[in-house]
N, CA, C and O atoms as a GROMACS GRO file, in nm:
protein
  556
    1MET      N    1   0.080  -0.124  -0.003
    1MET     CA    2  -0.008  -0.013  -0.005
    1MET      C    3   0.085   0.146  -0.008
    1MET      O    4   0.177   0.158   0.073
    2LYS      N    5   0.060   0.238  -0.085
    2LYS     CA    6   0.119   0.344  -0.110
    2LYS      C    7   0.101   0.459  -0.001
    2LYS      O    8  -0.012   0.488   0.038
    3ASN      N    9   0.193   0.514   0.038
    3ASN     CA   10   0.175   0.613   0.163
    3ASN      C   11   0.093   0.754   0.083
    3ASN      O   12   0.156   0.807  -0.009
    4LYS      N   13  -0.045   0.812   0.119
    4LYS     CA   14  -0.099   0.887   0.071
    4LYS      C   15  -0.066   1.059   0.096
    4LYS      O   16  -0.116   1.145   0.022
    5ALA      N   17   0.012   1.087   0.195
    5ALA     CA   18   0.078   1.185   0.229
    5ALA      C   19   0.123   1.284   0.144
    5ALA      O   20   0.076   1.396   0.163
    6PRO      N   21   0.193   1.270   0.065
    6PRO     CA   22   0.201   1.381  -0.088
    6PRO      C   23   0.082   1.423  -0.127
    6PRO      O   24   0.074   1.544  -0.152
    7LEU      N   25  -0.023   1.353  -0.139
    7LEU     CA   26  -0.121   1.355  -0.234
    7LEU      C   27  -0.182   1.471  -0.140
    7LEU      O   28  -0.208   1.583  -0.183
    8ALA      N   29  -0.202   1.432  -0.012
    8ALA     CA   30  -0.272   1.523   0.081
    8ALA      C   31  -0.201   1.694   0.090
    8ALA      O   32  -0.247   1.808   0.078
    9LEU      N   33  -0.090   1.646   0.113
    9LEU     CA   34   0.010   1.788   0.123
    9LEU      C   35  -0.048   1.891  -0.039
    9LEU      O   36  -0.077   2.011  -0.035
   10MET      N   37  -0.053   1.794  -0.176
   10MET     CA   38  -0.065   1.907  -0.304
   10MET      C   39  -0.219   1.918  -0.267
   10MET      O   40  -0.261   2.025  -0.311
   11GLU      N   41  -0.305   1.857  -0.211
   11GLU     CA   42  -0.439   1.932  -0.212
   11GLU      C   43  -0.447   2.031  -0.121
   11GLU      O   44  -0.519   2.125  -0.153
   12GLN      N   45  -0.379   2.037   0.013
   12GLN     CA   46  -0.335   2.193   0.104
   12GLN      C   47  -0.293   2.254   0.048
   12GLN      O   48  -0.347   2.364   0.058
   13LEU      N   49  -0.189   2.253  -0.042
   13LEU     CA   50  -0.095   2.354  -0.108
   13LEU      C   51  -0.208   2.434  -0.216
   13LEU      O   52  -0.197   2.552  -0.246
   14ILE      N   53  -0.280   2.372  -0.249
   14ILE     CA   54  -0.386   2.418  -0.401
   14ILE      C   55  -0.494   2.478  -0.308
   14ILE      O   56  -0.549   2.571  -0.367
   15MET      N   57  -0.536   2.461  -0.202
   15MET     CA   58  -0.663   2.480  -0.150
   15MET      C   59  -0.594   2.628  -0.081
   15MET      O   60  -0.670   2.726  -0.086
   16LEU      N   61  -0.471   2.648  -0.025
   16LEU     CA   62  -0.400   2.778   0.017
   16LEU      C   63  -0.387   2.860  -0.094
   16LEU      O   64  -0.405   2.980  -0.072
   17LEU      N   65  -0.358   2.826  -0.214
   17LEU     CA   66  -0.322   2.895  -0.343
   17LEU      C   67  -0.483   2.988  -0.342
   17LEU      O   68  -0.496   3.110  -0.326
   18VAL      N   69  -0.605   2.874  -0.366
   18VAL     CA   70  -0.722   2.944  -0.391
   18VAL      C   71  -0.755   3.049  -0.287
   18VAL      O   72  -0.803   3.152  -0.334
   19PHE      N   73  -0.739   3.043  -0.151
   19PHE     CA   74  -0.759   3.099  -0.056
   19PHE      C   75  -0.725   3.222  -0.083
   19PHE      O   76  -0.797   3.322  -0.087
   20ALA      N   77  -0.577   3.209  -0.108
   20ALA     CA   78  -0.460   3.357  -0.108
   20ALA      C   79  -0.547   3.439  -0.231
   20ALA      O   80  -0.592   3.551  -0.206
   21LEU      N   81  -0.566   3.383  -0.352
   21LEU     CA   82  -0.607   3.437  -0.416
   21LEU      C   83  -0.762   3.512  -0.422
   21LEU      O   84  -0.784   3.604  -0.501
   22ALA      N   85  -0.846   3.470  -0.345
   22ALA     CA   86  -0.971   3.489  -0.325
   22ALA      C   87  -0.952   3.638  -0.178
   22ALA      O   88  -1.039   3.719  -0.145
   23ALA      N   89  -0.847   3.628  -0.136
   23ALA     CA   90  -0.803   3.710  -0.013
   23ALA      C   91  -0.755   3.812  -0.134
   23ALA      O   92  -0.818   3.914  -0.106
   24ALA      N   93  -0.699   3.833  -0.221
   24ALA     CA   94  -0.615   3.911  -0.317
   24ALA      C   95  -0.726   4.000  -0.374
   24ALA      O   96  -0.720   4.122  -0.387
   25LEU      N   97  -0.816   3.930  -0.404
   25LEU     CA   98  -0.951   4.001  -0.482
   25LEU      C   99  -1.029   4.089  -0.404
   25LEU      O  100  -1.066   4.203  -0.431
   26CYS      N  101  -1.054   4.006  -0.284
   26CYS     CA  102  -1.098   4.072  -0.171
   26CYS      C  103  -1.058   4.227  -0.122
   26CYS      O  104  -1.135   4.319  -0.098
   27LEU      N  105  -0.947   4.225  -0.117
   27LEU     CA  106  -0.867   4.349  -0.075
   27LEU      C  107  -0.857   4.437  -0.181
   27LEU      O  108  -0.888   4.550  -0.144
   28GLN      N  109  -0.825   4.430  -0.303
   28GLN     CA  110  -0.867   4.489  -0.431
   28GLN      C  111  -1.007   4.561  -0.431
   28GLN      O  112  -1.027   4.680  -0.454
   29VAL      N  113  -1.105   4.458  -0.399
   29VAL     CA  114  -1.250   4.548  -0.412
   29VAL      C  115  -1.248   4.634  -0.286
   29VAL      O  116  -1.307   4.742  -0.284
   30PHE      N  117  -1.181   4.587  -0.180
   30PHE     CA  118  -1.209   4.692  -0.064
   30PHE      C  119  -1.144   4.829  -0.065
   30PHE      O  120  -1.185   4.926  -0.002
   31VAL      N  121  -1.031   4.826  -0.149
   31VAL     CA  122  -0.952   4.943  -0.210
   31VAL      C  123  -1.013   5.001  -0.283
   31VAL      O  124  -1.028   5.123  -0.271
   32TYR      N  125  -1.071   4.925  -0.386
   32TYR     CA  126  -1.125   5.030  -0.479
   32TYR      C  127  -1.253   5.063  -0.441
   32TYR      O  128  -1.297   5.152  -0.514
   33ALA      N  129  -1.343   5.021  -0.343
   33ALA     CA  130  -1.459   5.080  -0.292
   33ALA      C  131  -1.447   5.205  -0.184
   33ALA      O  132  -1.536   5.284  -0.153
   34GLY      N  133  -1.292   5.199  -0.130
   34GLY     CA  134  -1.255   5.280  -0.032
   34GLY      C  135  -1.241   5.410  -0.102
   34GLY      O  136  -1.300   5.505  -0.051
   35ASN      N  137  -1.159   5.432  -0.232
   35ASN     CA  138  -1.127   5.499  -0.332
   35ASN      C  139  -1.229   5.609  -0.399
   35ASN      O  140  -1.212   5.728  -0.424
   36THR      N  141  -1.370   5.500  -0.425
   36THR     CA  142  -1.474   5.548  -0.496
   36THR      C  143  -1.584   5.603  -0.411
   36THR      O  144  -1.672   5.679  -0.453
   37SER      N  145  -1.572   5.558  -0.288
   37SER     CA  146  -1.654   5.636  -0.169
   37SER      C  147  -1.540   5.796  -0.108
   37SER      O  148  -1.594   5.894  -0.057
   38ARG      N  149  -1.427   5.787  -0.123
   38ARG     CA  150  -1.351   5.930  -0.142
   38ARG      C  151  -1.388   6.034  -0.259
   38ARG      O  152  -1.364   6.153  -0.242
   39ARG      N  153  -1.430   6.000  -0.345
   39ARG     CA  154  -1.412   6.038  -0.476
   39ARG      C  155  -1.575   6.079  -0.453
   39ARG      O  156  -1.598   6.198  -0.471
   40MET      N  157  -1.654   6.019  -0.428
   40MET     CA  158  -1.811   6.040  -0.426
   40MET      C  159  -1.845   6.149  -0.329
   40MET      O  160  -1.944   6.222  -0.345
   41GLU      N  161  -1.770   6.158  -0.240
   41GLU     CA  162  -1.750   6.205  -0.122
   41GLU      C  163  -1.726   6.406  -0.163
   41GLU      O  164  -1.791   6.508  -0.140
   42ALA      N  165  -1.605   6.374  -0.229
   42ALA     CA  166  -1.584   6.543  -0.272
   42ALA      C  167  -1.649   6.560  -0.371
   42ALA      O  168  -1.634   6.675  -0.413
   43ARG      N  169  -1.735   6.481  -0.449
   43ARG     CA  170  -1.826   6.514  -0.567
   43ARG      C  171  -1.932   6.591  -0.492
   43ARG      O  172  -1.965   6.709  -0.506
   44ASP      N  173  -1.990   6.479  -0.389
   44ASP     CA  174  -2.122   6.546  -0.325
   44ASP      C  175  -2.061   6.688  -0.254
   44ASP      O  176  -2.135   6.786  -0.258
   45GLN      N  177  -1.953   6.699  -0.204
   45GLN     CA  178  -1.928   6.830  -0.108
   45GLN      C  179  -1.913   6.960  -0.215
   45GLN      O  180  -1.945   7.076  -0.192
   46ALA      N  181  -1.849   6.898  -0.358
   46ALA     CA  182  -1.824   6.974  -0.439
   46ALA      C  183  -1.942   7.062  -0.486
   46ALA      O  184  -1.940   7.185  -0.494
   47VAL      N  185  -2.060   6.965  -0.520
   47VAL     CA  186  -2.172   7.038  -0.560
   47VAL      C  187  -2.259   7.093  -0.468
   47VAL      O  188  -2.363   7.138  -0.515
   48THR      N  189  -2.245   7.101  -0.352
   48THR     CA  190  -2.262   7.180  -0.250
   48THR      C  191  -2.219   7.356  -0.242
   48THR      O  192  -2.292   7.454  -0.227
   49MET      N  193  -2.114   7.349  -0.254
   49MET     CA  194  -1.980   7.422  -0.261
   49MET      C  195  -2.053   7.521  -0.416
   49MET      O  196  -2.101   7.634  -0.420
   50VAL      N  197  -2.034   7.420  -0.522
   50VAL     CA  198  -2.091   7.491  -0.626
   50VAL      C  199  -2.220   7.581  -0.616
   50VAL      O  200  -2.222   7.702  -0.640
   51GLN      N  201  -2.328   7.504  -0.575
   51GLN     CA  202  -2.408   7.579  -0.552
   51GLN      C  203  -2.419   7.699  -0.467
   51GLN      O  204  -2.493   7.792  -0.497
   52ASN      N  205  -2.362   7.697  -0.386
   52ASN     CA  206  -2.346   7.812  -0.279
   52ASN      C  207  -2.258   7.915  -0.361
   52ASN      O  208  -2.271   8.030  -0.320
   53ALA      N  209  -2.187   7.902  -0.448
   53ALA     CA  210  -2.092   7.985  -0.553
   53ALA      C  211  -2.194   8.051  -0.651
   53ALA      O  212  -2.180   8.164  -0.697
   54ALA      N  213  -2.303   7.963  -0.679
   54ALA     CA  214  -2.400   7.988  -0.779
   54ALA      C  215  -2.466   8.121  -0.732
   54ALA      O  216  -2.461   8.235  -0.779
   55GLU      N  217  -2.533   8.062  -0.614
   55GLU     CA  218  -2.615   8.160  -0.546
   55GLU      C  219  -2.563   8.280  -0.525
   55GLU      O  220  -2.628   8.383  -0.547
   56VAL      N  221  -2.444   8.280  -0.481
   56VAL     CA  222  -2.397   8.419  -0.419
   56VAL      C  223  -2.364   8.485  -0.544
   56VAL      O  224  -2.392   8.605  -0.537
   57THR      N  225  -2.318   8.451  -0.648
   57THR     CA  226  -2.312   8.520  -0.792
   57THR      C  227  -2.431   8.568  -0.822
   57THR      O  228  -2.429   8.681  -0.870
   58LYS      N  229  -2.548   8.510  -0.808
   58LYS     CA  230  -2.649   8.580  -0.887
   58LYS      C  231  -2.744   8.653  -0.763
   58LYS      O  232  -2.857   8.694  -0.788
   59LEU      N  233  -2.685   8.664  -0.631
   59LEU     CA  234  -2.722   8.748  -0.574
   59LEU      C  235  -2.648   8.907  -0.575
   59LEU      O  236  -2.677   9.017  -0.528
   60CYS      N  237  -2.527   8.847  -0.661
   60CYS     CA  238  -2.451   9.002  -0.631
   60CYS      C  239  -2.439   9.069  -0.802
   60CYS      O  240  -2.373   9.159  -0.855
   61GLY      N  241  -2.551   8.958  -0.852
   61GLY     CA  242  -2.554   9.036  -1.019
   61GLY      C  243  -2.474   9.005  -1.067
   61GLY      O  244  -2.482   9.086  -1.160
   62GLY      N  245  -2.375   8.939  -1.093
   62GLY     CA  246  -2.269   8.877  -1.126
   62GLY      C  247  -2.130   8.958  -1.138
   62GLY      O  248  -2.037   8.927  -1.213
   63ASP      N  249  -2.133   9.072  -1.044
   63ASP     CA  250  -2.031   9.141  -0.996
   63ASP      C  251  -1.923   9.048  -0.917
   63ASP      O  252  -1.950   9.018  -0.801
   64LEU      N  253  -1.823   9.008  -0.968
   64LEU     CA  254  -1.739   8.903  -0.921
   64LEU      C  255  -1.660   8.952  -0.822
   64LEU      O  256  -1.616   8.868  -0.744
   65HIS      N  257  -1.622   9.090  -0.802
   65HIS     CA  258  -1.550   9.117  -0.685
   65HIS      C  259  -1.616   9.174  -0.540
   65HIS      O  260  -1.560   9.196  -0.433
   66LYS      N  261  -1.758   9.188  -0.579
   66LYS     CA  262  -1.863   9.221  -0.491
   66LYS      C  263  -1.878   9.051  -0.403
   66LYS      O  264  -1.888   9.048  -0.280
   67ALA      N  265  -1.878   8.932  -0.481
   67ALA     CA  266  -1.907   8.838  -0.464
   67ALA      C  267  -1.791   8.778  -0.386
   67ALA      O  268  -1.818   8.689  -0.305
   68ALA      N  269  -1.664   8.818  -0.403
   68ALA     CA  270  -1.532   8.782  -0.348
   68ALA      C  271  -1.553   8.840  -0.218
   68ALA      O  272  -1.514   8.786  -0.114
   69GLN      N  273  -1.618   8.956  -0.224
   69GLN     CA  274  -1.618   9.013  -0.062
   69GLN      C  275  -1.688   8.988   0.029
   69GLN      O  276  -1.684   8.994   0.152
   70MET      N  277  -1.760   8.956  -0.054
   70MET     CA  278  -1.901   8.861   0.056
   70MET      C  279  -1.875   8.712   0.084
   70MET      O  280  -1.919   8.662   0.187
   71ALA      N  281  -1.789   8.625  -0.025
   71ALA     CA  282  -1.775   8.492   0.043
   71ALA      C  283  -1.620   8.510   0.077
   71ALA      O  284  -1.580   8.448   0.176
   72GLY      N  285  -1.541   8.576   0.015
   72GLY     CA  286  -1.384   8.521   0.017
   72GLY      C  287  -1.391   8.475  -0.132
   72GLY      O  288  -1.481   8.441  -0.209
   73GLY      N  289  -1.237   8.489  -0.141
   73GLY     CA  290  -1.155   8.424  -0.242
   73GLY      C  291  -1.101   8.521  -0.297
   73GLY      O  292  -1.087   8.619  -0.224
   74THR      N  293  -1.050   8.533  -0.450
   74THR     CA  294  -1.008   8.634  -0.520
   74THR      C  295  -1.088   8.652  -0.660
   74THR      O  296  -1.133   8.554  -0.720
   75ALA      N  297  -1.104   8.796  -0.712
   75ALA     CA  298  -1.172   8.826  -0.790
   75ALA      C  299  -1.121   8.916  -0.900
   75ALA      O  300  -1.072   9.029  -0.893
   76SER      N  301  -1.146   8.833  -1.010
   76SER     CA  302  -1.084   8.936  -1.135
   76SER      C  303  -1.203   8.989  -1.216
   76SER      O  304  -1.299   8.916  -1.189
   77PRO      N  305  -1.238   9.080  -1.299
   77PRO     CA  306  -1.320   9.123  -1.368
   77PRO      C  307  -1.423   9.018  -1.410
   77PRO      O  308  -1.544   9.034  -1.394
   78ASP      N  309  -1.369   8.912  -1.464
   78ASP     CA  310  -1.426   8.790  -1.538
   78ASP      C  311  -1.457   8.645  -1.472
   78ASP      O  312  -1.540   8.558  -1.495
   79GLN      N  313  -1.336   8.661  -1.365
   79GLN     CA  314  -1.325   8.536  -1.289
   79GLN      C  315  -1.313   8.542  -1.104
   79GLN      O  316  -1.229   8.612  -1.048
   80TRP      N  317  -1.374   8.488  -1.059
   80TRP     CA  318  -1.373   8.433  -0.922
   80TRP      C  319  -1.319   8.319  -0.841
   80TRP      O  320  -1.394   8.225  -0.866
   81GLU      N  321  -1.249   8.289  -0.776
   81GLU     CA  322  -1.150   8.184  -0.757
   81GLU      C  323  -1.183   8.153  -0.588
   81GLU      O  324  -1.162   8.235  -0.499
   82LEU      N  325  -1.228   8.043  -0.571
   82LEU     CA  326  -1.237   8.024  -0.431
   82LEU      C  327  -1.122   7.900  -0.411
   82LEU      O  328  -1.088   7.840  -0.513
   83THR      N  329  -1.075   7.871  -0.307
   83THR     CA  330  -0.950   7.756  -0.267
   83THR      C  331  -0.994   7.691  -0.127
   83THR      O  332  -1.021   7.760  -0.029
   84TYR      N  333  -0.998   7.594  -0.127
   84TYR     CA  334  -1.020   7.475  -0.020
   84TYR      C  335  -0.938   7.389   0.027
   84TYR      O  336  -0.858   7.356  -0.061
   85ASP      N  337  -0.913   7.324   0.149
   85ASP     CA  338  -0.810   7.255   0.215
   85ASP      C  339  -0.901   7.147   0.196
   85ASP      O  340  -1.012   7.166   0.147
   86GLU      N  341  -0.847   6.997   0.242
   86GLU     CA  342  -0.904   6.871   0.225
   86GLU      C  343  -1.013   6.827   0.283
   86GLU      O  344  -1.087   6.733   0.256
   87ALA      N  345  -1.014   6.918   0.378
   87ALA     CA  346  -1.172   6.917   0.468
   87ALA      C  347  -1.257   7.034   0.412
   87ALA      O  348  -1.341   7.061   0.498
   88TRP      N  349  -1.272   7.117   0.301
   88TRP     CA  350  -1.354   7.194   0.254
   88TRP      C  351  -1.376   7.302   0.332
   88TRP      O  352  -1.488   7.352   0.341
   89GLN      N  353  -1.267   7.349   0.397
   89GLN     CA  354  -1.291   7.478   0.458
   89GLN      C  355  -1.200   7.569   0.373
   89GLN      O  356  -1.115   7.520   0.298
   90GLN      N  357  -1.218   7.690   0.384
   90GLN     CA  358  -1.154   7.774   0.274
   90GLN      C  359  -1.027   7.823   0.331
   90GLN      O  360  -1.022   7.858   0.449
   91THR      N  361  -0.935   7.827   0.260
   91THR     CA  362  -0.768   7.838   0.266
   91THR      C  363  -0.713   7.976   0.172
   91THR      O  364  -0.781   8.036   0.088
   92SER      N  365  -0.600   8.002   0.203
   92SER     CA  366  -0.517   8.084   0.144
   92SER      C  367  -0.412   8.001   0.072
   92SER      O  368  -0.362   8.025  -0.038
   93GLN      N  369  -0.385   7.886   0.164
   93GLN     CA  370  -0.262   7.809   0.163
   93GLN      C  371  -0.279   7.706   0.048
   93GLN      O  372  -0.353   7.714  -0.050
   94GLU      N  373  -0.204   7.623   0.078
   94GLU     CA  374  -0.195   7.499  -0.048
   94GLU      C  375  -0.350   7.453  -0.063
   94GLU      O  376  -0.426   7.406   0.021
   95ALA      N  377  -0.363   7.475  -0.162
   95ALA     CA  378  -0.523   7.416  -0.194
   95ALA      C  379  -0.551   7.285  -0.288
   95ALA      O  380  -0.506   7.261  -0.400
   96VAL      N  381  -0.649   7.198  -0.199
   96VAL     CA  382  -0.682   7.076  -0.260
   96VAL      C  383  -0.810   7.081  -0.344
   96VAL      O  384  -0.821   6.985  -0.421
   97TYR      N  385  -0.919   7.177  -0.346
   97TYR     CA  386  -0.990   7.162  -0.427
   97TYR      C  387  -1.018   7.328  -0.448
   97TYR      O  388  -0.986   7.402  -0.355
   98ARG      N  389  -1.078   7.385  -0.568
   98ARG     CA  390  -1.097   7.466  -0.594
   98ARG      C  391  -1.210   7.505  -0.646
   98ARG      O  392  -1.251   7.413  -0.717
   99ILE      N  393  -1.302   7.619  -0.648
   99ILE     CA  394  -1.406   7.652  -0.736
   99ILE      C  395  -1.380   7.738  -0.793
   99ILE      O  396  -1.322   7.824  -0.728
  100VAL      N  397  -1.410   7.772  -0.965
  100VAL     CA  398  -1.408   7.888  -1.016
  100VAL      C  399  -1.536   7.899  -1.095
  100VAL      O  400  -1.604   7.810  -1.147
  101ILE      N  401  -1.554   8.047  -1.091
  101ILE     CA  402  -1.671   8.103  -1.140
  101ILE      C  403  -1.618   8.174  -1.262
  101ILE      O  404  -1.535   8.264  -1.248
  102GLU      N  405  -1.666   8.134  -1.393
  102GLU     CA  406  -1.580   8.240  -1.506
  102GLU      C  407  -1.719   8.321  -1.548
  102GLU      O  408  -1.823   8.257  -1.535
  103ARG      N  409  -1.727   8.440  -1.592
  103ARG     CA  410  -1.827   8.491  -1.616
  103ARG      C  411  -1.815   8.468  -1.807
  103ARG      O  412  -1.709   8.465  -1.869
  104GLU      N  413  -1.931   8.456  -1.857
  104GLU     CA  414  -1.952   8.439  -1.987
  104GLU      C  415  -1.994   8.607  -2.078
  104GLU      O  416  -2.058   8.704  -2.039
  105HIS      N  417  -1.944   8.587  -2.170
  105HIS     CA  418  -2.005   8.686  -2.211
  105HIS      C  419  -2.118   8.678  -2.303
  105HIS      O  420  -2.097   8.614  -2.406
  106THR      N  421  -2.240   8.733  -2.285
  106THR     CA  422  -2.376   8.691  -2.376
  106THR      C  423  -2.419   8.841  -2.493
  106THR      O  424  -2.384   8.959  -2.482
  107ASP      N  425  -2.486   8.789  -2.577
  107ASP     CA  426  -2.530   8.879  -2.642
  107ASP      C  427  -2.660   9.009  -2.594
  107ASP      O  428  -2.675   9.124  -2.634
  108ASN      N  429  -2.727   8.936  -2.507
  108ASN     CA  430  -2.810   8.973  -2.426
  108ASN      C  431  -2.783   9.089  -2.327
  108ASN      O  432  -2.766   9.048  -2.213
  109ALA      N  433  -2.774   9.222  -2.340
  109ALA     CA  434  -2.727   9.326  -2.267
  109ALA      C  435  -2.794   9.308  -2.103
  109ALA      O  436  -2.744   9.379  -2.017
  110LEU      N  437  -2.907   9.211  -2.062
  110LEU     CA  438  -2.990   9.206  -1.944
  110LEU      C  439  -2.927   9.086  -1.878
  110LEU      O  440  -2.898   9.094  -1.758
  111LEU      N  441  -2.896   8.946  -1.966
  111LEU     CA  442  -2.875   8.875  -1.916
  111LEU      C  443  -2.746   8.854  -1.921
  111LEU      O  444  -2.680   8.863  -2.025
  112GLY      N  445  -2.683   8.815  -1.768
  112GLY     CA  446  -2.526   8.758  -1.742
  112GLY      C  447  -2.545   8.623  -1.740
  112GLY      O  448  -2.654   8.574  -1.712
  113ARG      N  449  -2.437   8.553  -1.768
  113ARG     CA  450  -2.394   8.392  -1.755
  113ARG      C  451  -2.274   8.343  -1.715
  113ARG      O  452  -2.176   8.378  -1.782
  114GLY      N  453  -2.259   8.278  -1.633
  114GLY     CA  454  -2.150   8.232  -1.624
  114GLY      C  455  -2.124   8.059  -1.582
  114GLY      O  456  -2.223   7.985  -1.579
  115THR      N  457  -2.014   8.015  -1.556
  115THR     CA  458  -1.979   7.878  -1.529
  115THR      C  459  -1.929   7.857  -1.398
  115THR      O  460  -1.843   7.930  -1.351
  116VAL      N  461  -1.974   7.766  -1.341
  116VAL     CA  462  -1.877   7.742  -1.160
  116VAL      C  463  -1.863   7.633  -1.163
  116VAL      O  464  -1.956   7.553  -1.178
  117THR      N  465  -1.731   7.598  -1.147
  117THR     CA  466  -1.643   7.481  -1.184
  117THR      C  467  -1.590   7.422  -1.045
  117THR      O  468  -1.522   7.490  -0.968
  118ALA      N  469  -1.615   7.326  -1.027
  118ALA     CA  470  -1.530   7.263  -0.889
  118ALA      C  471  -1.426   7.168  -0.934
  118ALA      O  472  -1.448   7.058  -0.986
  119LEU      N  473  -1.290   7.229  -0.905
  119LEU     CA  474  -1.204   7.105  -0.946
  119LEU      C  475  -1.111   7.064  -0.836
  119LEU      O  476  -1.094   7.132  -0.735
  120ASP      N  477  -1.048   6.944  -0.860
  120ASP     CA  478  -0.951   6.896  -0.773
  120ASP      C  479  -0.797   6.905  -0.798
  120ASP      O  480  -0.762   6.974  -0.894
  121ASP      N  481  -0.711   6.849  -0.732
  121ASP     CA  482  -0.546   6.882  -0.673
  121ASP      C  483  -0.507   6.821  -0.822
  121ASP      O  484  -0.408   6.883  -0.862
  122ALA      N  485  -0.536   6.753  -0.889
  122ALA     CA  486  -0.534   6.677  -1.021
  122ALA      C  487  -0.584   6.783  -1.118
  122ALA      O  488  -0.540   6.762  -1.230
  123GLY      N  489  -0.654   6.882  -1.112
  123GLY     CA  490  -0.724   6.956  -1.238
  123GLY      C  491  -0.841   6.903  -1.275
  123GLY      O  492  -0.911   6.962  -1.357
  124GLU      N  493  -0.879   6.781  -1.218
  124GLU     CA  494  -1.032   6.704  -1.264
  124GLU      C  495  -1.145   6.808  -1.229
  124GLU      O  496  -1.141   6.891  -1.139
  125VAL      N  497  -1.239   6.788  -1.312
  125VAL     CA  498  -1.363   6.831  -1.319
  125VAL      C  499  -1.468   6.755  -1.179
  125VAL      O  500  -1.511   6.640  -1.196
  126LEU      N  501  -1.486   6.799  -1.104
  126LEU     CA  502  -1.587   6.736  -0.974
  126LEU      C  503  -1.736   6.795  -1.013
  126LEU      O  504  -1.836   6.738  -0.972
  127PHE      N  505  -1.740   6.872  -1.066
  127PHE     CA  506  -1.888   6.940  -1.053
  127PHE      C  507  -1.855   7.057  -1.191
  127PHE      O  508  -1.740   7.088  -1.219
  128ARG      N  509  -1.961   7.105  -1.257
  128ARG     CA  510  -1.985   7.236  -1.330
  128ARG      C  511  -2.113   7.232  -1.327
  128ARG      O  512  -2.181   7.130  -1.333
  129VAL      N  513  -2.169   7.390  -1.312
  129VAL     CA  514  -2.298   7.413  -1.318
  129VAL      C  515  -2.278   7.528  -1.415
  129VAL      O  516  -2.162   7.567  -1.433
  130THR      N  517  -2.401   7.600  -1.494
  130THR     CA  518  -2.374   7.715  -1.550
  130THR      C  519  -2.498   7.816  -1.485
  130THR      O  520  -2.612   7.773  -1.474
  131VAL      N  521  -2.472   7.914  -1.455
  131VAL     CA  522  -2.552   8.012  -1.367
  131VAL      C  523  -2.611   8.140  -1.482
  131VAL      O  524  -2.550   8.199  -1.572
  132SER      N  525  -2.719   8.149  -1.448
  132SER     CA  526  -2.772   8.314  -1.498
  132SER      C  527  -2.829   8.411  -1.441
  132SER      O  528  -2.920   8.373  -1.366
  133TRP      N  529  -2.816   8.509  -1.444
  133TRP     CA  530  -2.870   8.621  -1.353
  133TRP      C  531  -2.897   8.739  -1.457
  133TRP      O  532  -2.851   8.742  -1.571
  134GLN      N  533  -2.982   8.839  -1.399
  134GLN     CA  534  -2.995   8.934  -1.487
  134GLN      C  535  -2.926   9.078  -1.410
  134GLN      O  536  -2.923   9.110  -1.291
  135GLU      N  537  -2.873   9.150  -1.535
  135GLU     CA  538  -2.812   9.218  -1.494
  135GLU      C  539  -2.835   9.371  -1.469
  135GLU      O  540  -2.914   9.421  -1.549
  136ALA      N  541  -2.794   9.435  -1.397
  136ALA     CA  542  -2.840   9.547  -1.319
  136ALA      C  543  -2.839   9.660  -1.448
  136ALA      O  544  -2.746   9.664  -1.529
  137THR      N  545  -2.968   9.758  -1.454
  137THR     CA  546  -2.969   9.840  -1.558
  137THR      C  547  -2.947   9.952  -1.485
  137THR      O  548  -2.970   9.951  -1.364
  138ASP      N  549  -2.889  10.091  -1.564
  138ASP     CA  550  -2.894  10.189  -1.491
  138ASP      C  551  -3.000  10.300  -1.499
  138ASP      O  552  -2.979  10.418  -1.470
  139GLU      N  553  -3.128  10.243  -1.546
  139GLU     CA  554  -3.261  10.305  -1.534
  139GLU      C  555  -3.323  10.343  -1.411
  139GLU      O  556  -3.435  10.394  -1.412
   0.00000   0.00000   0.00000
């Protein structure tokens, strides 16, 4: 009668290999899920911040300097930029997220329009929305 020990050892090694492959796949899924969760959390926060910036822009009638005085950030005649750290707190230091409001020129003198965009530190767009407002008249 032959000894069956080498066959049992081979069977256990195969089971160990299958278990290791399954564990590696599970680990990759958990890492992917964590990364996806962080991206979606940043996108959700970006949506809120973009909406807030759009509302301030509309409230100020498209006056980006006035909007910057009201809500912070830096402004030029055609652009307003807000910078945020990793916890979405406004900062003037190293920015992880940026909200950029760019004024667009329209053919209608009574209608102003702009684009509000949230960007991450790699420059990827997290969220973008177009905002319109009624321009102030001198009458």
